[in-house]
Chimera marker file (.cmm) of the C-alpha trace (Angstrom):
<marker_set name="trace">
<marker id="1" x="-224.046" y="57.442" z="-174.566" r="1" g="1" b="0" radius="0.5"/>
<marker id="2" x="-226.285" y="55.327" z="-176.670" r="1" g="1" b="0" radius="0.5"/>
<marker id="3" x="-226.539" y="51.488" z="-175.391" r="1" g="1" b="0" radius="0.5"/>
<marker id="4" x="-225.616" y="50.289" z="-178.591" r="1" g="1" b="0" radius="0.5"/>
<marker id="5" x="-221.978" y="51.909" z="-178.415" r="1" g="1" b="0" radius="0.5"/>
<marker id="6" x="-221.857" y="50.472" z="-175.045" r="1" g="1" b="0" radius="0.5"/>
<marker id="7" x="-222.139" y="47.120" z="-176.449" r="1" g="1" b="0" radius="0.5"/>
<marker id="8" x="-220.249" y="47.579" z="-179.107" r="1" g="1" b="0" radius="0.5"/>
<marker id="9" x="-217.238" y="48.838" z="-176.858" r="1" g="1" b="0" radius="0.5"/>
<marker id="10" x="-217.915" y="46.484" z="-174.006" r="1" g="1" b="0" radius="0.5"/>
<marker id="11" x="-215.022" y="44.492" z="-174.297" r="1" g="1" b="0" radius="0.5"/>
<marker id="12" x="-212.625" y="47.552" z="-174.050" r="1" g="1" b="0" radius="0.5"/>
<marker id="13" x="-214.586" y="49.440" z="-171.230" r="1" g="1" b="0" radius="0.5"/>
<marker id="14" x="-215.593" y="46.534" z="-169.117" r="1" g="1" b="0" radius="0.5"/>
<marker id="15" x="-212.910" y="46.651" z="-166.507" r="1" g="1" b="0" radius="0.5"/>
<marker id="16" x="-212.961" y="50.285" z="-166.338" r="1" g="1" b="0" radius="0.5"/>
<marker id="17" x="-216.639" y="50.419" z="-165.641" r="1" g="1" b="0" radius="0.5"/>
<marker id="18" x="-216.347" y="47.392" z="-163.128" r="1" g="1" b="0" radius="0.5"/>
<marker id="19" x="-213.870" y="49.601" z="-160.972" r="1" g="1" b="0" radius="0.5"/>
<marker id="20" x="-215.771" y="52.911" z="-160.906" r="1" g="1" b="0" radius="0.5"/>
<marker id="21" x="-218.893" y="51.003" z="-160.026" r="1" g="1" b="0" radius="0.5"/>
<marker id="22" x="-217.070" y="48.662" z="-157.362" r="1" g="1" b="0" radius="0.5"/>
<marker id="23" x="-215.562" y="52.167" z="-156.166" r="1" g="1" b="0" radius="0.5"/>
<marker id="24" x="-219.057" y="53.681" z="-156.276" r="1" g="1" b="0" radius="0.5"/>
<marker id="25" x="-220.472" y="50.801" z="-154.157" r="1" g="1" b="0" radius="0.5"/>
<marker id="26" x="-217.455" y="50.694" z="-151.587" r="1" g="1" b="0" radius="0.5"/>
<marker id="27" x="-217.295" y="54.203" z="-150.722" r="1" g="1" b="0" radius="0.5"/>
<marker id="28" x="-221.104" y="54.675" z="-150.934" r="1" g="1" b="0" radius="0.5"/>
<marker id="29" x="-220.876" y="57.722" z="-153.263" r="1" g="1" b="0" radius="0.5"/>
<marker id="30" x="-222.437" y="58.021" z="-156.815" r="1" g="1" b="0" radius="0.5"/>
<marker id="31" x="-220.334" y="60.067" z="-159.250" r="1" g="1" b="0" radius="0.5"/>
<marker id="32" x="-222.220" y="63.285" z="-160.079" r="1" g="1" b="0" radius="0.5"/>
<marker id="33" x="-222.104" y="62.517" z="-163.617" r="1" g="1" b="0" radius="0.5"/>
<marker id="34" x="-224.389" y="59.397" z="-162.776" r="1" g="1" b="0" radius="0.5"/>
<marker id="35" x="-226.946" y="61.521" z="-161.306" r="1" g="1" b="0" radius="0.5"/>
<marker id="36" x="-227.881" y="63.486" z="-164.604" r="1" g="1" b="0" radius="0.5"/>
<marker id="37" x="-231.310" y="62.379" z="-165.946" r="1" g="1" b="0" radius="0.5"/>
<marker id="38" x="-232.877" y="63.478" z="-169.307" r="1" g="1" b="0" radius="0.5"/>
<marker id="39" x="-236.389" y="64.542" z="-168.578" r="1" g="1" b="0" radius="0.5"/>
<marker id="40" x="-238.984" y="64.335" z="-171.170" r="1" g="1" b="0" radius="0.5"/>
<marker id="41" x="-242.515" y="65.884" z="-170.906" r="1" g="1" b="0" radius="0.5"/>
<marker id="42" x="-245.259" y="63.471" z="-171.599" r="1" g="1" b="0" radius="0.5"/>
<marker id="43" x="-248.725" y="64.507" z="-172.586" r="1" g="1" b="0" radius="0.5"/>
<marker id="44" x="-251.449" y="63.665" z="-170.037" r="1" g="1" b="0" radius="0.5"/>
<marker id="45" x="-254.213" y="64.957" z="-172.392" r="1" g="1" b="0" radius="0.5"/>
<marker id="46" x="-255.774" y="68.196" z="-172.424" r="1" g="1" b="0" radius="0.5"/>
<marker id="47" x="-254.795" y="71.653" z="-174.145" r="1" g="1" b="0" radius="0.5"/>
<marker id="48" x="-251.297" y="71.052" z="-175.068" r="1" g="1" b="0" radius="0.5"/>
<marker id="49" x="-250.541" y="74.704" z="-174.151" r="1" g="1" b="0" radius="0.5"/>
<marker id="50" x="-251.251" y="74.148" z="-170.479" r="1" g="1" b="0" radius="0.5"/>
<marker id="51" x="-248.063" y="73.011" z="-168.879" r="1" g="1" b="0" radius="0.5"/>
<marker id="52" x="-250.244" y="71.010" z="-166.139" r="1" g="1" b="0" radius="0.5"/>
<marker id="53" x="-250.975" y="68.588" z="-168.954" r="1" g="1" b="0" radius="0.5"/>
<marker id="54" x="-247.738" y="67.158" z="-168.819" r="1" g="1" b="0" radius="0.5"/>
<marker id="55" x="-245.877" y="64.667" z="-166.475" r="1" g="1" b="0" radius="0.5"/>
<marker id="56" x="-242.285" y="64.527" z="-166.329" r="1" g="1" b="0" radius="0.5"/>
<marker id="57" x="-240.365" y="61.216" z="-167.396" r="1" g="1" b="0" radius="0.5"/>
<marker id="58" x="-236.871" y="61.251" z="-166.339" r="1" g="1" b="0" radius="0.5"/>
<marker id="59" x="-234.425" y="58.674" z="-167.712" r="1" g="1" b="0" radius="0.5"/>
<marker id="60" x="-231.123" y="57.519" z="-166.526" r="1" g="1" b="0" radius="0.5"/>
<marker id="61" x="-227.897" y="56.865" z="-168.367" r="1" g="1" b="0" radius="0.5"/>
<marker id="62" x="-227.343" y="53.233" z="-169.141" r="1" g="1" b="0" radius="0.5"/>
<marker id="63" x="-224.454" y="53.330" z="-166.622" r="1" g="1" b="0" radius="0.5"/>
<marker id="64" x="-226.823" y="54.279" z="-163.636" r="1" g="1" b="0" radius="0.5"/>
<marker id="65" x="-229.029" y="51.840" z="-164.632" r="1" g="1" b="0" radius="0.5"/>
<marker id="66" x="-226.172" y="49.425" z="-164.449" r="1" g="1" b="0" radius="0.5"/>
<marker id="67" x="-225.172" y="50.602" z="-160.796" r="1" g="1" b="0" radius="0.5"/>
<marker id="68" x="-228.808" y="50.372" z="-159.819" r="1" g="1" b="0" radius="0.5"/>
<marker id="69" x="-229.347" y="46.685" z="-160.975" r="1" g="1" b="0" radius="0.5"/>
<marker id="70" x="-226.310" y="45.942" z="-158.982" r="1" g="1" b="0" radius="0.5"/>
<marker id="71" x="-227.124" y="47.480" z="-155.779" r="1" g="1" b="0" radius="0.5"/>
<marker id="72" x="-230.980" y="46.095" z="-156.230" r="1" g="1" b="0" radius="0.5"/>
<marker id="73" x="-229.302" y="42.591" z="-156.636" r="1" g="1" b="0" radius="0.5"/>
<marker id="74" x="-227.175" y="43.313" z="-153.473" r="1" g="1" b="0" radius="0.5"/>
<marker id="75" x="-230.474" y="44.400" z="-151.645" r="1" g="1" b="0" radius="0.5"/>
<marker id="76" x="-232.437" y="41.266" z="-152.687" r="1" g="1" b="0" radius="0.5"/>
<marker id="77" x="-229.614" y="38.761" z="-152.173" r="1" g="1" b="0" radius="0.5"/>
<marker id="78" x="-229.284" y="40.262" z="-148.486" r="1" g="1" b="0" radius="0.5"/>
<marker id="79" x="-232.995" y="40.011" z="-147.554" r="1" g="1" b="0" radius="0.5"/>
<marker id="80" x="-233.257" y="36.672" z="-149.204" r="1" g="1" b="0" radius="0.5"/>
<marker id="81" x="-230.370" y="35.562" z="-147.015" r="1" g="1" b="0" radius="0.5"/>
<marker id="82" x="-231.719" y="37.030" z="-143.766" r="1" g="1" b="0" radius="0.5"/>
<marker id="83" x="-235.313" y="36.025" z="-144.545" r="1" g="1" b="0" radius="0.5"/>
<marker id="84" x="-236.419" y="39.420" z="-143.534" r="1" g="1" b="0" radius="0.5"/>
<marker id="85" x="-239.071" y="40.262" z="-145.979" r="1" g="1" b="0" radius="0.5"/>
<marker id="86" x="-242.623" y="39.703" z="-145.161" r="1" g="1" b="0" radius="0.5"/>
<marker id="87" x="-243.966" y="37.415" z="-148.120" r="1" g="1" b="0" radius="0.5"/>
<marker id="88" x="-247.063" y="39.287" z="-148.245" r="1" g="1" b="0" radius="0.5"/>
<marker id="89" x="-245.178" y="42.441" z="-148.804" r="1" g="1" b="0" radius="0.5"/>
<marker id="90" x="-245.465" y="43.966" z="-152.038" r="1" g="1" b="0" radius="0.5"/>
<marker id="91" x="-245.479" y="47.636" z="-153.538" r="1" g="1" b="0" radius="0.5"/>
<marker id="92" x="-244.398" y="50.349" z="-151.416" r="1" g="1" b="0" radius="0.5"/>
<link id1="1" id2="2" r="1" g="1" b="0" radius="0.2"/>
<link id1="2" id2="3" r="1" g="1" b="0" radius="0.2"/>
<link id1="3" id2="4" r="1" g="1" b="0" radius="0.2"/>
<link id1="4" id2="5" r="1" g="1" b="0" radius="0.2"/>
<link id1="5" id2="6" r="1" g="1" b="0" radius="0.2"/>
<link id1="6" id2="7" r="1" g="1" b="0" radius="0.2"/>
<link id1="7" id2="8" r="1" g="1" b="0" radius="0.2"/>
<link id1="8" id2="9" r="1" g="1" b="0" radius="0.2"/>
<link id1="9" id2="10" r="1" g="1" b="0" radius="0.2"/>
<link id1="10" id2="11" r="1" g="1" b="0" radius="0.2"/>
<link id1="11" id2="12" r="1" g="1" b="0" radius="0.2"/>
<link id1="12" id2="13" r="1" g="1" b="0" radius="0.2"/>
<link id1="13" id2="14" r="1" g="1" b="0" radius="0.2"/>
<link id1="14" id2="15" r="1" g="1" b="0" radius="0.2"/>
<link id1="15" id2="16" r="1" g="1" b="0" radius="0.2"/>
<link id1="16" id2="17" r="1" g="1" b="0" radius="0.2"/>
<link id1="17" id2="18" r="1" g="1" b="0" radius="0.2"/>
<link id1="18" id2="19" r="1" g="1" b="0" radius="0.2"/>
<link id1="19" id2="20" r="1" g="1" b="0" radius="0.2"/>
<link id1="20" id2="21" r="1" g="1" b="0" radius="0.2"/>
<link id1="21" id2="22" r="1" g="1" b="0" radius="0.2"/>
<link id1="22" id2="23" r="1" g="1" b="0" radius="0.2"/>
<link id1="23" id2="24" r="1" g="1" b="0" radius="0.2"/>
<link id1="24" id2="25" r="1" g="1" b="0" radius="0.2"/>
<link id1="25" id2="26" r="1" g="1" b="0" radius="0.2"/>
<link id1="26" id2="27" r="1" g="1" b="0" radius="0.2"/>
<link id1="27" id2="28" r="1" g="1" b="0" radius="0.2"/>
<link id1="28" id2="29" r="1" g="1" b="0" radius="0.2"/>
<link id1="29" id2="30" r="1" g="1" b="0" radius="0.2"/>
<link id1="30" id2="31" r="1" g="1" b="0" radius="0.2"/>
<link id1="31" id2="32" r="1" g="1" b="0" radius="0.2"/>
<link id1="32" id2="33" r="1" g="1" b="0" radius="0.2"/>
<link id1="33" id2="34" r="1" g="1" b="0" radius="0.2"/>
<link id1="34" id2="35" r="1" g="1" b="0" radius="0.2"/>
<link id1="35" id2="36" r="1" g="1" b="0" radius="0.2"/>
<link id1="36" id2="37" r="1" g="1" b="0" radius="0.2"/>
<link id1="37" id2="38" r="1" g="1" b="0" radius="0.2"/>
<link id1="38" id2="39" r="1" g="1" b="0" radius="0.2"/>
<link id1="39" id2="40" r="1" g="1" b="0" radius="0.2"/>
<link id1="40" id2="41" r="1" g="1" b="0" radius="0.2"/>
<link id1="41" id2="42" r="1" g="1" b="0" radius="0.2"/>
<link id1="42" id2="43" r="1" g="1" b="0" radius="0.2"/>
<link id1="43" id2="44" r="1" g="1" b="0" radius="0.2"/>
<link id1="44" id2="45" r="1" g="1" b="0" radius="0.2"/>
<link id1="45" id2="46" r="1" g="1" b="0" radius="0.2"/>
<link id1="46" id2="47" r="1" g="1" b="0" radius="0.2"/>
<link id1="47" id2="48" r="1" g="1" b="0" radius="0.2"/>
<link id1="48" id2="49" r="1" g="1" b="0" radius="0.2"/>
<link id1="49" id2="50" r="1" g="1" b="0" radius="0.2"/>
<link id1="50" id2="51" r="1" g="1" b="0" radius="0.2"/>
<link id1="51" id2="52" r="1" g="1" b="0" radius="0.2"/>
<link id1="52" id2="53" r="1" g="1" b="0" radius="0.2"/>
<link id1="53" id2="54" r="1" g="1" b="0" radius="0.2"/>
<link id1="54" id2="55" r="1" g="1" b="0" radius="0.2"/>
<link id1="55" id2="56" r="1" g="1" b="0" radius="0.2"/>
<link id1="56" id2="57" r="1" g="1" b="0" radius="0.2"/>
<link id1="57" id2="58" r="1" g="1" b="0" radius="0.2"/>
<link id1="58" id2="59" r="1" g="1" b="0" radius="0.2"/>
<link id1="59" id2="60" r="1" g="1" b="0" radius="0.2"/>
<link id1="60" id2="61" r="1" g="1" b="0" radius="0.2"/>
<link id1="61" id2="62" r="1" g="1" b="0" radius="0.2"/>
<link id1="62" id2="63" r="1" g="1" b="0" radius="0.2"/>
<link id1="63" id2="64" r="1" g="1" b="0" radius="0.2"/>
<link id1="64" id2="65" r="1" g="1" b="0" radius="0.2"/>
<link id1="65" id2="66" r="1" g="1" b="0" radius="0.2"/>
<link id1="66" id2="67" r="1" g="1" b="0" radius="0.2"/>
<link id1="67" id2="68" r="1" g="1" b="0" radius="0.2"/>
<link id1="68" id2="69" r="1" g="1" b="0" radius="0.2"/>
<link id1="69" id2="70" r="1" g="1" b="0" radius="0.2"/>
<link id1="70" id2="71" r="1" g="1" b="0" radius="0.2"/>
<link id1="71" id2="72" r="1" g="1" b="0" radius="0.2"/>
<link id1="72" id2="73" r="1" g="1" b="0" radius="0.2"/>
<link id1="73" id2="74" r="1" g="1" b="0" radius="0.2"/>
<link id1="74" id2="75" r="1" g="1" b="0" radius="0.2"/>
<link id1="75" id2="76" r="1" g="1" b="0" radius="0.2"/>
<link id1="76" id2="77" r="1" g="1" b="0" radius="0.2"/>
<link id1="77" id2="78" r="1" g="1" b="0" radius="0.2"/>
<link id1="78" id2="79" r="1" g="1" b="0" radius="0.2"/>
<link id1="79" id2="80" r="1" g="1" b="0" radius="0.2"/>
<link id1="80" id2="81" r="1" g="1" b="0" radius="0.2"/>
<link id1="81" id2="82" r="1" g="1" b="0" radius="0.2"/>
<link id1="82" id2="83" r="1" g="1" b="0" radius="0.2"/>
<link id1="83" id2="84" r="1" g="1" b="0" radius="0.2"/>
<link id1="84" id2="85" r="1" g="1" b="0" radius="0.2"/>
<link id1="85" id2="86" r="1" g="1" b="0" radius="0.2"/>
<link id1="86" id2="87" r="1" g="1" b="0" radius="0.2"/>
<link id1="87" id2="88" r="1" g="1" b="0" radius="0.2"/>
<link id1="88" id2="89" r="1" g="1" b="0" radius="0.2"/>
<link id1="89" id2="90" r="1" g="1" b="0" radius="0.2"/>
<link id1="90" id2="91" r="1" g="1" b="0" radius="0.2"/>
<link id1="91" id2="92" r="1" g="1" b="0" radius="0.2"/>
</marker_set>
């Protein structure tokens, strides 16, 4: 679903989306439909007939990106509250 459509329909879908995302977080289960991504081959250079000259880039749905941001924010809040992240930690 294009982001623009979601934005336009947000007042109508926000309650349902919130329910689905909260259930996913509470149950620790991501609905299968949110696990589907679009894969686009990106040229790394070289001969375009050689498949090894492409790398796959996967794009998740807008709903999955929202769920990821929610999980990220919960993890960051927990880590900061518990003060368990070494301040020199970066990049994994």
